[in-house]
Backbone as CSV, one residue per row, in Angstrom:
resi,resn,N_x,N_y,N_z,CA_x,CA_y,CA_z,C_x,C_y,C_z
1,MET,0.837,-1.184,0.000,0.000,0.000,0.000,0.881,1.246,0.000
2,ARG,0.447,2.243,-0.763,1.189,3.496,-0.748,0.276,4.626,-1.179
3,VAL,0.686,5.843,-0.900,-0.064,7.022,-1.296,0.673,7.711,-2.426
4,ARG,-0.052,8.034,-3.484,0.547,8.686,-4.643,-0.035,10.071,-4.786
5,LEU,0.816,11.093,-4.977,0.366,12.445,-5.260,0.324,12.646,-6.763
6,ASN,-0.809,13.080,-7.286,-0.875,13.312,-8.724,-0.494,14.749,-9.037
7,ALA,-0.633,15.128,-10.306,-0.149,16.431,-10.765,-0.875,17.586,-10.086
8,ARG,-2.111,17.342,-9.628,-2.857,18.421,-8.988,-2.628,18.443,-7.481
9,GLY,-1.743,17.584,-6.996,-1.375,17.607,-5.596,-2.352,16.899,-4.677
10,LEU,-3.317,16.152,-5.238,-4.282,15.439,-4.424,-3.835,14.000,-4.240
11,ALA,-4.099,13.458,-3.091,-3.588,12.135,-2.761,-4.666,11.070,-2.926
12,ILE,-4.271,9.931,-3.447,-5.122,8.760,-3.506,-4.308,7.561,-3.046
13,LYS,-4.987,6.528,-2.633,-4.324,5.316,-2.180,-4.209,4.345,-3.341
14,VAL,-3.055,3.728,-3.500,-2.820,2.785,-4.583,-2.354,1.464,-3.997
15,ASP,-3.062,0.397,-4.310,-2.677,-0.944,-3.900,-2.384,-1.778,-5.134
16,ARG,-1.375,-2.603,-5.043,-1.053,-3.557,-6.106,-1.560,-4.929,-5.684
17,VAL,-2.348,-5.537,-6.547,-2.933,-6.837,-6.232,-2.665,-7.810,-7.378
18,ARG,-2.925,-9.077,-7.113,-2.874,-10.122,-8.128,-4.253,-10.747,-8.241
19,ILE,-4.712,-10.904,-9.458,-6.039,-11.447,-9.726,-5.897,-12.734,-10.536
20,ALA,-6.511,-13.797,-10.071,-6.469,-15.059,-10.796,-7.207,-14.920,-12.111
21,ALA,-6.486,-15.142,-13.211,-7.074,-15.073,-14.548,-6.629,-16.325,-15.294
22,GLY,-7.454,-17.352,-15.253,-7.028,-18.629,-15.804,-5.908,-19.208,-14.959
23,LYS,-4.812,-19.552,-15.606,-3.669,-20.139,-14.908,-2.667,-19.094,-14.432
24,ARG,-2.899,-17.838,-14.756,-1.937,-16.813,-14.385,-2.470,-15.911,-13.289
25,GLN,-1.563,-15.259,-12.613,-1.905,-14.256,-11.625,-1.662,-12.884,-12.256
26,MET,-2.737,-12.226,-12.634,-2.643,-10.963,-13.363,-2.415,-9.808,-12.398
27,PRO,-1.416,-8.964,-12.675,-1.231,-7.782,-11.830,-2.313,-6.751,-12.099
28,ALA,-2.677,-6.039,-11.065,-3.682,-4.983,-11.199,-3.427,-3.912,-10.150
29,LEU,-3.924,-2.720,-10.424,-3.865,-1.617,-9.476,-5.264,-1.345,-8.947
30,VAL,-5.342,-1.012,-7.678,-6.596,-0.584,-7.075,-6.398,0.831,-6.550
31,LEU,-7.137,1.770,-7.108,-7.082,3.168,-6.688,-8.303,3.460,-5.825
32,SER,-8.071,4.057,-4.685,-9.177,4.359,-3.785,-8.866,5.622,-3.003
33,PRO,-9.887,6.224,-2.366,-9.636,7.417,-1.547,-8.750,7.076,-0.354
34,ARG,-8.063,8.055,0.168,-7.213,7.829,1.341,-8.041,7.377,2.531
35,GLU,-9.194,8.021,2.717,-10.115,7.550,3.748,-10.867,6.344,3.198
36,PRO,-11.094,5.321,3.993,-11.751,4.105,3.487,-13.054,4.405,2.763
37,ALA,-13.219,3.807,1.599,-14.438,3.993,0.817,-15.616,3.339,1.529
38,VAL,-16.773,3.945,1.394,-17.996,3.411,1.985,-19.095,3.476,0.939
39,ASN,-19.607,2.308,0.553,-20.725,2.255,-0.396,-20.418,3.028,-1.672
40,ALA,-19.194,2.899,-2.152,-18.719,3.686,-3.297,-18.989,2.967,-4.618
41,PRO,-19.097,3.705,-5.717,-19.097,3.053,-7.022,-17.779,2.306,-7.241
42,GLY,-17.862,1.151,-7.852,-16.670,0.375,-8.198,-16.506,0.343,-9.700
43,VAL,-15.366,0.791,-10.183,-15.158,0.965,-11.623,-13.967,0.129,-12.089
44,LEU,-14.191,-0.745,-13.053,-13.090,-1.409,-13.749,-12.693,-0.512,-14.903
45,TRP,-11.467,0.030,-14.848,-11.002,0.950,-15.887,-9.902,0.268,-16.685
46,VAL,-10.106,0.160,-18.015,-9.228,-0.622,-18.883,-8.389,0.310,-19.752
47,HIS,-7.079,0.136,-19.712,-6.191,1.022,-20.466,-6.280,0.760,-21.966
48,GLY,-5.912,1.785,-22.738,-5.884,1.675,-24.186,-4.519,1.265,-24.705
49,GLY,-4.368,1.397,-26.030,-3.124,1.017,-26.681,-3.325,0.100,-27.872
50,GLY,-4.538,0.134,-28.447,-4.796,-0.648,-29.647,-4.772,-2.141,-29.422
51,TYR,-4.978,-2.592,-28.204,-4.910,-4.001,-27.809,-3.487,-4.552,-27.851
52,VAL,-2.543,-3.794,-28.383,-1.192,-4.303,-28.610,-0.159,-3.701,-27.669
53,THR,-0.457,-2.566,-27.090,0.507,-1.903,-26.221,-0.239,-1.263,-25.054
54,GLY,0.483,-0.585,-24.187,-0.134,0.049,-23.030,0.128,-0.738,-21.760
55,MET,-0.228,-0.147,-20.638,0.010,-0.784,-19.344,-0.985,-0.246,-18.331
56,LYS,-1.146,-0.996,-17.260,-2.141,-0.645,-16.245,-1.868,0.710,-15.624
57,GLU,-0.602,1.138,-15.571,-0.259,2.433,-14.977,-0.781,3.619,-15.785
58,MET,-1.252,3.380,-17.006,-1.859,4.461,-17.776,-3.115,5.017,-17.111
59,VAL,-3.627,4.297,-16.129,-4.791,4.789,-15.403,-4.522,6.149,-14.767
60,PHE,-3.252,6.439,-14.449,-2.928,7.710,-13.814,-3.041,8.886,-14.780
61,MET,-3.060,8.604,-16.099,-3.281,9.641,-17.102,-4.759,9.779,-17.444
62,ALA,-5.561,8.867,-16.947,-6.919,8.699,-17.440,-7.936,9.493,-16.638
63,ARG,-9.132,9.540,-17.178,-10.253,10.174,-16.482,-10.606,9.436,-15.198
64,ALA,-10.175,8.201,-15.064,-10.526,7.397,-13.897,-10.036,8.014,-12.596
65,VAL,-8.919,8.719,-12.621,-8.402,9.335,-11.400,-9.400,10.340,-10.854
66,ASP,-10.084,11.066,-11.738,-11.104,12.015,-11.297,-12.216,11.312,-10.530
67,LEU,-12.521,10.072,-10.902,-13.599,9.348,-10.240,-13.240,9.056,-8.786
68,VAL,-11.959,8.804,-8.528,-11.508,8.563,-7.160,-11.484,9.868,-6.376
69,GLU,-10.856,10.889,-6.969,-10.660,12.165,-6.266,-11.964,12.903,-6.003
70,ARG,-12.820,12.951,-7.012,-14.017,13.789,-6.898,-15.217,13.063,-6.321
71,PHE,-15.280,11.757,-6.559,-16.488,11.029,-6.193,-16.253,9.904,-5.187
72,GLY,-15.014,9.689,-4.803,-14.722,8.644,-3.838,-14.881,7.243,-4.378
73,ALA,-14.846,7.087,-5.701,-14.982,5.771,-6.310,-13.734,4.927,-6.074
74,VAL,-13.905,3.618,-6.222,-12.784,2.683,-6.208,-12.580,2.191,-7.636
75,VAL,-11.352,2.301,-8.125,-11.033,1.962,-9.510,-10.031,0.818,-9.554
76,VAL,-10.318,-0.184,-10.371,-9.405,-1.299,-10.590,-8.886,-1.222,-12.018
77,SER,-7.559,-1.245,-12.176,-6.918,-1.182,-13.494,-6.151,-2.474,-13.736
78,PRO,-6.635,-3.365,-14.611,-5.997,-4.666,-14.812,-4.843,-4.623,-15.811
79,GLY,-3.826,-5.418,-15.553,-2.707,-5.570,-16.487,-2.959,-6.737,-17.424
80,TYR,-3.934,-6.573,-18.297,-4.360,-7.655,-19.180,-3.311,-7.992,-20.243
81,ARG,-3.396,-9.192,-20.796,-2.465,-9.618,-21.838,-2.696,-8.832,-23.121
82,LEU,-1.605,-8.413,-23.732,-1.653,-7.672,-24.984,-1.650,-8.628,-26.160
83,SER,-2.064,-8.114,-27.320,-2.280,-9.006,-28.465,-1.008,-9.637,-28.994
84,TRP,0.155,-9.015,-28.779,1.403,-9.655,-29.211,1.760,-10.832,-28.306
85,GLN,1.172,-10.851,-27.105,1.368,-11.983,-26.211,0.358,-13.087,-26.488
86,ALA,-0.873,-12.689,-26.742,-1.951,-13.645,-27.019,-3.089,-12.885,-27.681
87,PRO,-3.657,-13.402,-28.764,-4.736,-12.697,-29.456,-6.056,-12.823,-28.698
88,TYR,-7.097,-12.214,-29.261,-8.448,-12.390,-28.725,-8.737,-13.871,-28.553
89,PRO,-9.335,-14.298,-27.421,-10.016,-13.501,-26.402,-9.202,-13.263,-25.126
90,ALA,-7.871,-13.342,-25.189,-7.063,-13.267,-23.970,-7.325,-11.987,-23.183
91,ALA,-7.278,-10.837,-23.855,-7.476,-9.563,-23.148,-8.856,-9.498,-22.514
92,LEU,-9.866,-9.919,-23.256,-11.228,-9.890,-22.724,-11.366,-10.824,-21.537
93,ASP,-10.807,-12.020,-21.636,-10.897,-12.972,-20.525,-10.211,-12.424,-19.276
94,ASP,-9.079,-11.762,-19.461,-8.379,-11.170,-18.318,-9.216,-10.065,-17.670
95,CYS,-9.795,-9.207,-18.494,-10.615,-8.119,-17.963,-11.887,-8.660,-17.313
96,TRP,-12.423,-9.717,-17.862,-13.590,-10.368,-17.256,-13.244,-10.910,-15.874
97,ALA,-12.078,-11.540,-15.760,-11.634,-12.029,-14.452,-11.507,-10.881,-13.456
98,ALA,-11.006,-9.741,-13.921,-10.870,-8.572,-13.046,-12.236,-8.029,-12.631
99,LEU,-13.194,-8.049,-13.552,-14.540,-7.585,-13.223,-15.188,-8.487,-12.174
100,LEU,-15.026,-9.794,-12.320,-15.575,-10.716,-11.332,-14.867,-10.556,-9.987
101,TRP,-13.566,-10.272,-10.033,-12.819,-10.025,-8.794,-13.371,-8.792,-8.085
102,LEU,-13.660,-7.732,-8.848,-14.236,-6.527,-8.274,-15.588,-6.839,-7.640
103,ARG,-16.401,-7.617,-8.311,-17.700,-8.014,-7.753,-17.521,-8.791,-6.448
104,ASP,-16.612,-9.756,-6.468,-16.445,-10.636,-5.314,-15.792,-9.950,-4.123
105,HIS,-15.022,-8.884,-4.371,-14.319,-8.173,-3.302,-14.950,-6.822,-2.993
106,ALA,-16.172,-6.611,-3.479,-16.808,-5.309,-3.318,-16.889,-4.900,-1.852
107,SER,-17.309,-5.795,-0.999,-17.508,-5.444,0.406,-16.217,-4.981,1.065
108,GLU,-15.135,-5.739,0.875,-13.873,-5.367,1.518,-13.260,-4.116,0.909
109,LEU,-13.626,-3.781,-0.326,-13.130,-2.568,-0.971,-13.973,-1.341,-0.633
110,GLY,-15.085,-1.556,0.055,-15.987,-0.439,0.342,-16.854,-0.055,-0.831
111,VAL,-17.079,-1.015,-1.740,-17.827,-0.759,-2.972,-19.260,-1.246,-2.837
112,ASN,-20.185,-0.474,-3.346,-21.579,-0.870,-3.472,-21.701,-1.767,-4.697
113,ASP,-22.001,-3.054,-4.504,-22.010,-3.960,-5.653,-23.215,-3.744,-6.571
114,ALA,-24.087,-2.813,-6.209,-25.155,-2.409,-7.119,-24.706,-1.275,-8.033
115,GLN,-23.454,-0.828,-7.857,-22.920,0.233,-8.715,-21.564,-0.172,-9.292
116,LEU,-21.520,-1.335,-9.918,-20.331,-1.753,-10.642,-20.390,-1.180,-12.049
117,MET,-19.268,-0.613,-12.499,-19.216,0.075,-13.778,-17.945,-0.307,-14.521
118,VAL,-17.947,-0.090,-15.833,-16.756,-0.339,-16.641,-16.474,0.887,-17.498
119,GLY,-15.190,1.096,-17.799,-14.798,2.199,-18.660,-13.386,2.001,-19.156
120,GLY,-12.981,2.894,-20.050,-11.635,2.826,-20.600,-11.540,3.671,-21.844
121,GLU,-10.315,3.850,-22.320,-10.085,4.635,-23.534,-9.640,3.738,-24.677
122,SER,-10.083,4.063,-25.875,-9.588,3.428,-27.088,-9.823,1.920,-27.046
123,ALA,-8.769,1.107,-27.123,-8.957,-0.334,-26.992,-9.565,-0.679,-25.644
124,GLY,-9.209,0.087,-24.615,-9.833,-0.113,-23.313,-11.321,0.160,-23.360
125,GLY,-11.717,1.135,-24.178,-13.136,1.384,-24.391,-13.796,0.235,-25.131
126,GLY,-13.069,-0.328,-26.095,-13.590,-1.497,-26.801,-13.794,-2.673,-25.869
127,LEU,-12.838,-2.896,-24.974,-12.971,-3.977,-24.000,-14.098,-3.690,-23.017
128,ALA,-14.259,-2.429,-22.615,-15.361,-2.077,-21.722,-16.710,-2.377,-22.381
129,ALA,-16.857,-2.010,-23.651,-18.102,-2.300,-24.363,-18.339,-3.799,-24.470
130,ALA,-17.270,-4.556,-24.727,-17.393,-6.016,-24.816,-17.773,-6.617,-23.471
131,LEU,-17.217,-6.081,-22.388,-17.571,-6.570,-21.055,-19.044,-6.327,-20.757
132,ALA,-19.550,-5.179,-21.171,-20.967,-4.894,-20.964,-21.842,-5.897,-21.706
133,LEU,-21.451,-6.252,-22.922,-22.190,-7.254,-23.690,-22.126,-8.621,-23.014
134,ARG,-20.938,-9.005,-22.580,-20.766,-10.317,-21.946,-21.521,-10.384,-20.620
135,ALA,-21.494,-9.309,-19.856,-22.223,-9.283,-18.590,-23.720,-9.432,-18.826
136,ARG,-24.243,-8.731,-19.822,-25.670,-8.859,-20.148,-26.011,-10.283,-20.556
137,ASP,-25.161,-10.873,-21.388,-25.466,-12.183,-21.954,-25.358,-13.315,-20.943
138,THR,-24.368,-13.239,-20.054,-24.144,-14.334,-19.112,-24.929,-14.173,-17.818
139,GLY,-25.215,-12.934,-17.426,-25.891,-12.690,-16.169,-25.024,-12.917,-14.943
140,GLU,-23.718,-13.124,-15.141,-22.827,-13.393,-14.009,-22.548,-12.158,-13.172
141,VAL,-22.641,-11.015,-13.772,-22.440,-9.756,-13.056,-23.333,-8.716,-13.713
142,ARG,-23.897,-7.847,-12.905,-24.755,-6.800,-13.439,-24.017,-5.478,-13.369
143,LEU,-24.002,-4.754,-14.474,-23.325,-3.471,-14.572,-24.334,-2.336,-14.536
144,ALA,-23.975,-1.297,-13.799,-24.858,-0.146,-13.673,-24.616,0.905,-14.752
145,TYR,-23.385,0.945,-15.298,-23.024,2.045,-16.196,-21.783,1.649,-16.974
146,GLN,-21.618,2.249,-18.172,-20.421,1.998,-18.973,-19.909,3.299,-19.573
147,MET,-18.565,3.404,-19.648,-17.912,4.630,-20.122,-16.802,4.293,-21.114
148,PRO,-17.136,3.754,-22.281,-16.111,3.455,-23.291,-15.773,4.721,-24.084
149,LEU,-14.672,5.364,-23.740,-14.315,6.636,-24.370,-13.589,6.395,-25.689
150,TYR,-13.991,7.146,-26.719,-13.490,6.963,-28.093,-13.057,5.514,-28.326
151,PRO,-14.044,4.595,-28.275,-13.718,3.170,-28.236,-13.323,2.587,-29.594
152,MET,-12.444,1.621,-29.534,-11.989,0.852,-30.705,-12.881,-0.378,-30.808
153,ILE,-13.980,-0.269,-31.576,-15.007,-1.309,-31.555,-15.347,-1.882,-32.923
154,ASP,-14.749,-1.352,-33.997,-15.108,-1.827,-35.337,-13.867,-2.280,-36.082
155,ASN,-13.787,-3.575,-36.384,-12.634,-4.119,-37.105,-12.700,-3.850,-38.603
156,LEU,-13.820,-3.308,-39.076,-13.969,-2.953,-40.481,-13.846,-1.443,-40.649
157,ASP,-13.433,-1.011,-41.815,-13.273,0.416,-42.070,-14.615,1.148,-42.040
158,THR,-14.577,2.356,-41.514,-15.727,3.262,-41.558,-15.306,4.509,-42.336
159,VAL,-16.221,5.454,-42.481,-15.890,6.665,-43.237,-14.794,7.474,-42.554
160,SER,-14.629,7.328,-41.253,-13.575,8.093,-40.571,-12.300,7.297,-40.342
161,SER,-12.386,5.970,-40.366,-11.158,5.174,-40.177,-10.494,4.805,-41.503
162,ARG,-11.220,4.980,-42.606,-10.655,4.696,-43.927,-9.846,5.910,-44.415
163,ARG,-8.634,5.674,-44.827,-7.735,6.726,-45.339,-7.556,7.860,-44.319
164,ASN,-7.438,7.495,-43.069,-7.229,8.478,-42.011,-5.733,8.628,-41.756
165,ARG,-5.245,9.864,-41.767,-3.812,10.123,-41.578,-3.551,10.995,-40.346
166,ALA,-4.473,10.986,-39.425,-4.309,11.806,-38.222,-3.132,11.311,-37.386
167,LYS,-2.633,12.187,-36.513,-1.548,11.775,-35.632,-2.083,10.894,-34.514
168,VAL,-1.202,10.218,-33.865,-1.462,9.285,-32.760,-2.069,7.987,-33.262
169,TRP,-3.221,8.059,-33.927,-3.861,6.839,-34.439,-4.443,7.133,-35.801
170,ASN,-4.261,6.197,-36.735,-4.689,6.398,-38.111,-4.987,5.047,-38.742
171,THR,-5.291,5.053,-40.029,-5.690,3.820,-40.711,-4.601,2.757,-40.641
172,ARG,-3.373,3.136,-40.909,-2.282,2.146,-40.923,-2.141,1.467,-39.559
173,ARG,-2.125,2.250,-38.511,-1.983,1.675,-37.176,-3.218,0.874,-36.773
174,ASN,-4.365,1.348,-37.187,-5.602,0.648,-36.860,-5.637,-0.734,-37.501
175,HIS,-5.294,-0.806,-38.790,-5.275,-2.102,-39.468,-4.273,-3.051,-38.823
176,ALA,-3.085,-2.546,-38.510,-2.058,-3.390,-37.903,-2.505,-3.908,-36.542
177,ALA,-3.165,-3.059,-35.774,-3.602,-3.460,-34.445,-4.691,-4.533,-34.514
178,TRP,-5.645,-4.364,-35.419,-6.684,-5.382,-35.543,-6.103,-6.711,-36.039
179,ARG,-5.104,-6.650,-36.899,-4.473,-7.901,-37.364,-3.836,-8.661,-36.212
180,LEU,-3.199,-7.955,-35.309,-2.585,-8.621,-34.166,-3.634,-9.161,-33.198
181,TYR,-4.719,-8.429,-33.040,-5.731,-8.834,-32.068,-6.592,-9.985,-32.579
182,LEU,-7.006,-9.912,-33.844,-7.926,-10.902,-34.396,-7.267,-11.867,-35.374
183,ARG,-5.993,-11.621,-35.703,-5.224,-12.471,-36.632,-5.979,-12.637,-37.953
184,GLN,-6.264,-13.857,-38.374,-6.839,-14.072,-39.704,-8.259,-13.525,-39.833
185,ASP,-8.897,-13.193,-38.724,-10.268,-12.671,-38.780,-10.342,-11.148,-38.736
186,ALA,-9.208,-10.498,-38.905,-9.163,-9.049,-38.725,-10.136,-8.298,-39.628
187,ARG,-10.390,-8.795,-40.820,-11.260,-8.089,-41.758,-12.590,-8.814,-41.952
188,SER,-12.918,-9.703,-41.032,-14.135,-10.494,-41.179,-15.351,-9.758,-40.619
189,LYS,-16.475,-9.909,-41.311,-17.740,-9.363,-40.821,-18.385,-10.278,-39.792
190,ASN,-17.801,-11.446,-39.607,-18.440,-12.459,-38.786,-17.754,-12.707,-37.452
191,VAL,-16.886,-11.779,-37.028,-16.250,-11.964,-35.725,-17.288,-11.784,-34.619
192,GLU,-16.997,-12.333,-33.457,-17.900,-12.223,-32.321,-18.044,-10.774,-31.877
193,ALA,-19.191,-10.480,-31.323,-19.419,-9.128,-30.793,-18.475,-8.817,-29.643
194,TYR,-18.035,-9.844,-28.904,-17.095,-9.607,-27.808,-15.713,-9.218,-28.332
195,ALA,-15.436,-9.518,-29.592,-14.157,-9.142,-30.204,-14.216,-7.736,-30.786
196,ALA,-15.361,-7.356,-31.317,-15.562,-6.029,-31.907,-17.024,-5.674,-31.685
197,ALA,-17.290,-4.819,-30.724,-18.669,-4.570,-30.289,-19.562,-4.050,-31.399
198,ALA,-18.982,-3.430,-32.424,-19.791,-2.951,-33.542,-20.478,-4.092,-34.285
199,ARG,-19.972,-5.322,-34.136,-20.581,-6.468,-34.783,-21.801,-6.999,-34.030
200,ALA,-22.069,-6.485,-32.841,-23.207,-6.966,-32.052,-24.516,-6.685,-32.787
201,ARG,-25.369,-7.677,-32.845,-26.646,-7.514,-33.527,-27.726,-6.967,-32.607
202,ASP,-27.622,-7.268,-31.330,-28.636,-6.858,-30.367,-27.979,-6.045,-29.258
203,LEU,-28.364,-4.787,-29.128,-27.797,-3.914,-28.108,-28.797,-3.606,-26.999
204,SER,-29.906,-4.279,-26.996,-30.903,-4.029,-25.955,-30.420,-4.574,-24.619
205,GLY,-30.918,-3.990,-23.542,-30.610,-4.493,-22.216,-29.246,-4.134,-21.682
206,LEU,-28.517,-3.274,-22.369,-27.200,-2.853,-21.903,-27.331,-1.689,-20.920
207,PRO,-26.326,-1.494,-20.070,-26.395,-0.371,-19.134,-26.235,0.963,-19.851
208,PRO,-26.684,2.052,-19.241,-26.494,3.382,-19.837,-25.023,3.639,-20.142
209,LEU,-24.789,4.472,-21.159,-23.434,4.700,-21.665,-23.163,6.186,-21.815
210,TYR,-21.909,6.551,-21.519,-21.408,7.880,-21.884,-20.068,7.718,-22.588
211,THR,-19.863,8.533,-23.616,-18.587,8.543,-24.311,-18.323,9.938,-24.875
212,PHE,-17.101,10.170,-25.280,-16.807,11.332,-26.108,-15.784,10.941,-27.155
213,VAL,-15.728,11.727,-28.225,-14.887,11.397,-29.363,-14.627,12.684,-30.143
214,SER,-13.561,12.695,-30.930,-13.251,13.869,-31.747,-13.443,13.551,-33.229
215,THR,-13.691,14.578,-34.022,-14.095,14.359,-35.410,-12.962,13.934,-36.331
216,ALA,-11.713,14.235,-35.976,-10.605,13.926,-36.883,-10.015,12.543,-36.659
217,GLU,-10.432,11.867,-35.638,-9.808,10.575,-35.335,-10.538,9.417,-36.008
218,PRO,-9.879,8.268,-36.151,-10.496,7.139,-36.845,-11.791,6.639,-36.222
219,PHE,-11.929,6.720,-34.904,-13.055,6.085,-34.230,-14.310,6.955,-34.162
220,TYR,-14.272,8.088,-34.819,-15.414,9.008,-34.776,-16.692,8.343,-35.296
221,ALA,-16.658,7.787,-36.488,-17.871,7.246,-37.102,-18.389,6.028,-36.348
222,GLU,-17.506,5.130,-35.934,-17.972,3.925,-35.248,-18.545,4.248,-33.874
223,THR,-18.000,5.270,-33.227,-18.535,5.676,-31.926,-19.941,6.229,-32.068
224,LEU,-20.130,7.146,-33.011,-21.460,7.717,-33.200,-22.461,6.664,-33.653
225,ALA,-22.039,5.761,-34.526,-22.949,4.712,-34.983,-23.380,3.822,-33.816
226,TYR,-22.458,3.517,-32.921,-22.777,2.669,-31.774,-23.761,3.381,-30.842
227,VAL,-23.540,4.659,-30.603,-24.448,5.430,-29.754,-25.851,5.461,-30.347
228,LEU,-25.956,5.696,-31.654,-27.271,5.742,-32.294,-27.969,4.394,-32.235
229,ARG,-27.219,3.318,-32.399,-27.814,1.977,-32.304,-28.269,1.668,-30.884
230,LEU,-27.497,2.103,-29.901,-27.920,1.915,-28.514,-29.235,2.646,-28.256
231,ARG,-29.314,3.881,-28.704,-30.552,4.642,-28.501,-31.735,3.954,-29.183
232,SER,-31.511,3.431,-30.370,-32.583,2.728,-31.084,-33.024,1.478,-30.342
233,ALA,-32.096,0.895,-29.566,-32.407,-0.307,-28.791,-32.990,0.025,-27.429
234,GLY,-33.203,1.314,-27.153,-33.805,1.714,-25.901,-32.828,1.934,-24.763
235,VAL,-31.538,2.030,-25.073,-30.510,2.242,-24.061,-30.179,3.730,-23.995
236,LYS,-30.104,4.272,-22.794,-29.694,5.673,-22.634,-28.217,5.773,-23.005
237,ALA,-27.893,6.579,-23.997,-26.514,6.716,-24.471,-26.242,8.173,-24.808
238,GLU,-25.198,8.732,-24.203,-24.842,10.133,-24.410,-23.435,10.234,-24.990
239,VAL,-23.235,11.206,-25.864,-21.926,11.402,-26.482,-21.647,12.890,-26.631
240,ASP,-20.415,13.277,-26.358,-19.927,14.614,-26.658,-18.923,14.511,-27.793
241,VAL,-18.962,15.472,-28.717,-18.102,15.467,-29.892,-17.229,16.711,-29.877
242,TYR,-15.930,16.523,-30.132,-14.969,17.626,-30.150,-14.418,17.772,-31.561
243,GLU,-14.549,18.959,-32.097,-14.245,19.202,-33.502,-12.737,19.244,-33.765
244,GLY,-12.319,18.495,-34.794,-10.990,18.622,-35.362,-9.837,18.101,-34.532
245,LEU,-10.120,17.409,-33.447,-9.038,16.956,-32.568,-8.651,15.510,-32.858
246,TYR,-7.495,15.124,-32.364,-6.940,13.804,-32.647,-7.257,12.843,-31.511
247,HIS,-6.919,11.579,-31.731,-7.213,10.503,-30.803,-6.510,10.719,-29.466
248,ALA,-7.263,10.552,-28.378,-6.730,10.631,-27.012,-6.171,12.018,-26.686
249,PHE,-6.738,13.047,-27.285,-6.249,14.411,-27.044,-6.303,14.772,-25.564
250,ASP,-7.309,14.260,-24.864,-7.485,14.640,-23.464,-6.388,14.091,-22.562
251,MET,-5.818,12.936,-22.940,-4.739,12.344,-22.153,-3.389,12.950,-22.512
252,LEU,-3.206,13.273,-23.787,-1.905,13.744,-24.257,-1.710,15.244,-24.063
253,GLU,-2.798,15.982,-24.032,-2.734,17.430,-23.767,-3.781,17.787,-22.715
254,PRO,-3.579,17.373,-21.485,-4.615,17.545,-20.463,-4.921,18.989,-20.108
255,ASP,-4.019,19.925,-20.435,-4.228,21.316,-20.045,-4.849,22.173,-21.142
256,ARG,-5.066,21.601,-22.329,-5.692,22.395,-23.367,-7.165,22.593,-23.039
257,ASP,-7.749,23.650,-23.559,-9.108,24.024,-23.186,-10.100,22.886,-23.433
258,GLU,-9.991,22.245,-24.599,-10.939,21.188,-24.927,-10.817,19.997,-23.970
259,SER,-9.595,19.724,-23.531,-9.392,18.614,-22.602,-10.018,18.911,-21.249
260,ILE,-9.916,20.144,-20.818,-10.529,20.550,-19.547,-12.050,20.445,-19.649
261,ILE,-12.589,20.887,-20.780,-14.033,20.773,-21.000,-14.449,19.305,-21.019
262,ALA,-13.665,18.463,-21.711,-13.981,17.033,-21.790,-13.983,16.411,-20.403
263,ARG,-13.012,16.775,-19.595,-12.940,16.222,-18.245,-14.163,16.637,-17.425
264,GLU,-14.558,17.900,-17.530,-15.693,18.376,-16.743,-16.999,17.743,-17.211
265,ARG,-17.150,17.576,-18.502,-18.367,16.937,-19.003,-18.413,15.471,-18.608
266,PHE,-17.255,14.813,-18.646,-17.171,13.422,-18.204,-17.587,13.306,-16.741
267,CYS,-17.062,14.173,-15.905,-17.381,14.139,-14.480,-18.857,14.432,-14.235
268,ALA,-19.433,15.337,-15.010,-20.853,15.642,-14.862,-21.707,14.423,-15.199
269,GLN,-21.316,13.692,-16.241,-22.054,12.486,-16.604,-21.914,11.419,-15.527
270,PHE,-20.710,11.289,-14.968,-20.516,10.299,-13.919,-21.311,10.677,-12.668
271,ALA,-21.368,11.966,-12.357,-22.151,12.412,-11.200,-23.611,11.997,-11.362
272,TRP,-24.130,12.132,-12.575,-25.505,11.697,-12.843,-25.629,10.188,-12.637
273,ALA,-24.666,9.435,-13.164,-24.714,7.972,-13.042,-24.634,7.534,-11.585
274,ALA,-23.763,8.191,-10.813,-23.606,7.827,-9.406,-24.897,8.028,-8.627
275,GLU,-25.713,8.973,-9.083,-26.971,9.256,-8.392,-28.118,8.397,-8.896
276,HIS,-28.079,7.998,-10.175,-29.244,7.388,-10.775,-29.079,5.944,-11.231
277,CYS,-27.858,5.452,-11.405,-27.654,4.146,-12.038,-27.288,3.074,-11.015
278,PHE,-28.164,2.079,-10.873,-27.950,0.981,-9.945,-28.351,-0.328,-10.618
279,ALA,-27.598,-1.378,-10.350,-27.908,-2.699,-10.889,-27.539,-3.729,-9.825
280,PRO,-28.454,-3.996,-8.890,-28.162,-4.947,-7.817,-27.793,-6.328,-8.361
281,GLN,-26.802,-6.955,-7.750,-26.381,-8.272,-8.186,-27.444,-9.308,-7.823
282,GLY,-27.555,-10.319,-8.670,-28.461,-11.422,-8.380,-29.898,-11.163,-8.725
283,GLU,-30.178,-10.049,-9.424,-31.554,-9.768,-9.814,-31.753,-9.991,-11.310
């Protein structure tokens, strides 16, 4: 156990844990308030990196830290297997194990198990969306809310991911990342919805969703299409759009005006969810 001071000088508690994921013991971080959490939202936050790179410590750059500091939430960041280590479904299975661990340890973490949530950026957003689908389908855990930010959810080209030359993430990197994650099925229309949430045929019964995305990045079209399909399926889904910005702008330039606005809008949406979104386990 240790206390970490972030850039704004606020302290949070960080614990390193091991979570059984198949035959391996997966490393994970647990972020919580310095004072013991009581009946707090529990959030599984999944790092991005195109399924091929990234690490659990990226949570400290993420919007998830705001959830601990401002709302007293408990956040779990799993060190899931990357696609160069093992292709789909390894990452999803690891994150699923972490979600079940959060459910099973809710009481000792000070978490309200009726407010389990998932979120993440980019590939982490894609995994969060897949976890929401798997949770709905299996009934093993009930999720109250999902926050897949600018999620990587479509293995096929869209109008914004085709011939995209933006910085940070573009068509070339997107194609390469999907090839590593899905291997020979990278361009298939028939992959499982848990591999690419855009392939899901039925989006009904999913928890409410919030996301944001920028217009110049590859994931713009797939994000908006997913939000519109959720709304058509009767799911509350909200999205904020930022004009002309690149992928993960909020993490890479946290002090720019748009990033500050994105952070505040994200927190406002979470505040609403913390007050209104509940999904008791076992119902």
